[in-house]
C-alpha positions, 0 to 999 in steps of 0.5 A: 824651153821644155814643156812645163809640168803641172806643178810648175804651171801651178807654181807660176799661176800662184806666183802670178796671182800673188804678184797681181794682187800686190800690184793691185794693192800698190795701185790702190794705196798710191791713190792715198799715199805716194809710193817711195822710191823703194816701193816704185822699184818693187812695183817695177820689178813685179811688173817685169816678173809678171811679163816674164810669167806671161811669156812663159805661159804663152810659150807653153800654150803654143807648144800644145 
């Protein structure tokens, strides 16, 4: 994978922040309202994407 430019890093950082907020909100809501199957799937997809972003960012940092 090629080095990321500053815009790509910024985009990934913003996506990561948005996904983390959605995950946090979903966890808080789960305390009061049980997640539907669709919400559980969305939660799991966000979790996978968050993991992928961390891998991308770690690989980028390793190349520095």
